[in-house]
N, C-alpha and C positions, 0 to 999 in steps of 0.2 A: 752246091747241091744241098748241104745241110740246111741252109736258110729256106730253100724251096720245099724241102721235106716238112719243115715245121709249120710253114704257111698252109700247106695242104692239109696237115693234120688239124690245124685250127679250123678250117672250113668244115671238116667233117664233125666237129663237136658242136652240140646245140648252144645257142646263147643262154646265159644265165639271167633270164628276164625277171624271174621271181626273186632275185636276191635283193634284200633291202639296201637302200642307200642311206648312209649316215650323214645328215647335214650338219648336225652339231652334237657335241657330247652333252650328257646331263649337266656337267658343270657349266658349260656354255649357256644352256637354258636357264639355269639358276641365276647366272649373271645378268642375262637379258631381263628376266623378270624382276630382279632387284632394281635395276636401272628404271624400268617402266614404272614401278611402284614410287620410287624417289621422285621421278619426274612429275607423276600425277599428284603427289603430295605437295610438291612445290607449286605447281599451277593452282591447286586448290587453295593453298594458303595465300597466294597472290591475289586470287579472286575474292575469297571469302574471309580471310583472316583480317584482323583489326590491329592497327598500331595507334597508340595514344598520341593526341596532339597536345603539346604543352607550351606555355610561355613562362620563362623564368625572369625574375627581377629582384633587385635588392631594395630594401627599405628599412623601416624602423618600427618596433613595438612601442606604442605610446598611448597617451590617452586621446580620446576622440577630438578634444579641443585643440590639440597640437601643442607647440611650444613657442616661446618668445625669447628673443635674446635682448636683454635690457642694456642699452648703451648709455654712456655718459654724454650729457649735453655740454660738459665743461672740460676745459683743460686745467690740470692742477695736480696736487698731491692728495693721495687718499689718506683722510684722517681717521676714518673708522669704517669697519665692515660689519654690518648687522645681520647678514644672511649666512646660513650655514647649509652645506649640502645635505639634502634629505629633509630639510625643514619646510614647513608650510608658511606661506605669507598670504596676507590679504591684499586686495587691490588698494593701492596708495600706501602700503607699508614701506617703511624706509629700508633700503638695501645697503647703502654706503653714503659716507660724507666726503665731499670733494672740496679742498681749500684751493682757491685760485691764486694767481700771482699777486693780486691785490690784497689777499688775506681774507676775502669773503668766503663763507662756507655755504655749500650747496648740497641739498639732499637729492640722492638718486632713489626713486621710489618705483615699486613694481606696478605696472599698469593693469595687471590681472592677478586674481587669486590663483594659487597653485602651489606646486612643490618645487623647490630649487633643486636643480640637477647639476649645476656647476657654478663655481664662483671663479671669475677671471681676474680679480684684483686682490692686492694685499695692502695692509697698512704701511704707509711710507712710500708706496709706489707712485711714481709720476705718470699720469695718463693723459691722453689727449682727447679732444672731442670725437666721439664715434667709438671709442674703446669699449669692448664687452665688459660689463660689470658682472652680470650673472645671467644664467639661463633658467627660465621659469616654465615648468610644464604646466599648462593651465588646466586646472581641475578644481572641484570643490574639496574642502578639507575631508579627508578620508578617501579621496579618489573616486574613480569610476571605472566601468569595465574598460580593459585595454582593447586597442584595435592594432592592426598592422596597416602601415601606410607604405604602399610600394610605388616606386618610380618606374614606369614602364615605357620604353620608346614608343613614340606615337605610332609607328608603323606596325607594331605588335599589339598595342592597346586596343586598336580598332576591332580586334577579334574577340575581345573579352566583354562579356555581358554579366549583369548582376545575377547572382544565384549560382555561379559556377564554383565548384570546390577548389580549395587551395591547401597545399601542404607546406608548412613553414619550417625551414631549418633555422633555429634560434642559436645565436652565438653563445648565450650563457647555458645552453643545454644541448651539448653535441648530439646530433641525430643518431650517431652510431650507437650511442648508449641509451638514449631516451626516446628516439623515434622523431616524428614530425608533429608539429603543433597543427591541429586541424582548424580550418577557417572557411569562410564563404565570402565571395565578393559582394559587397554592398552597393558601391557605385564606382564609376569611372568618370573622371573629369572630362568636360565636353571639349576643352581646348588644352593645348600644351602649356606647361608652366614655365614662366620666366625664372631666371636665377634667383631674383628677389622673392618670388612667390615660393619657390622651393625652400629657400632659407627661412621664410616666415613660417612655413608648415613644419619644417623639422628643426627649427631653432639654430640654423647654421652648423648642424652637425653632418652635413652631407659630404660625400667624397666623390671623386671622379666616377667611380663605379656606380654609386647611387644615382648620379645625375645622368647616367647614360653616355659617359665619356664625350660630353659636348653636345649630345643630341637632346633637343627639347623633349622632356618626358611628360607623360600624363599621370595623374595621380590616381591610383587604384586603392580604395579603402576596403579592407577586409575585416569582417567581424570574426571574433574568435569564439569558437564553440565551447560552451560551458560544460563542466563535468564536476560535480560536487565530490566525487569519489577520489579525485586526484589532489595531491598537495598543492598544486598550483591553481587549482579551480578551473582548469580548461582541459579540454580533450586532446589526447595524443594518440599516435598510431600504435604506441605501446600501451599496455594496460594501465600503468601507474604514472608514466612521465617522470620529470625530475622530482627529487624529494623536497623542493623548496619552492616559495612563491615566485612567480614570473616577474622579474623587474622590468620597470618601464625604461624607455631610452636604450633599448638593446637592439642592435642590428640583427636583421633576419633576412633570409633569402626565400622568397615564395615561388612556388611552382603552381601556375594556374592550369588546370586540366580543361581543355576546350572540348574534348570529344575524341573521337577516333575515326580513322579512315583505312580503306583497303590498301594494301602494299602496293598493288598495281597502279593505283592513282598517283603514286610518286613519279612514275614514268612520264606522266603527262602534265605534271605541276609546273614545268618551266616551258 
């Protein structure tokens, strides 16, 4: 009877049709609005944002003419060494004397004018035909402007065209302290280089990392941007750069900026 009485009392009371229905609390609306804004920002960035496209490669800071490794044409004992590291030599200048087994003396001369960057023999040392006597960086006395020679895998070099900017991390000037050396692509070799061609360009100083770990590379020549206000004479991403001249025959890692692309394009790149 008690249940029936309550049911009848409910029928006699009017419905509360004008009472508001709370679908979500103010805190819930705030969360929904925040998620909507974050989603909209992510979609906008994916469509209209830009990601830089870069290609990195290892190479050498050197003279435009490159280097040459002078090898001995004879087997015998080194009688005298006439070249010193850092010294300049003329084309045809004597670098060392070799005495063969028969007692004959032979001169080893430099085929090019330039600066001696390394000497591979010492007096009294017995060497064989093909041994490296010295490495000569080809240049006129007093030198010329330095360039960066980068060895880029062929698959990536196809994207590089002359005129693109390059940032170079130089071994002798840590980028954390002095920033990046500024440069610009001058040329890209038309065909991949053989091992012999790589050694001819870089003077036998290449490593596995430089030569692309067995992949035939293409040579990218980078001109260095001059800046008379710095000690090195070249422009850096920092105001002053390193406090000394930039030495030749220094390894460097270059990053070539190819342009930019929308992040959403990465979803369809493969």
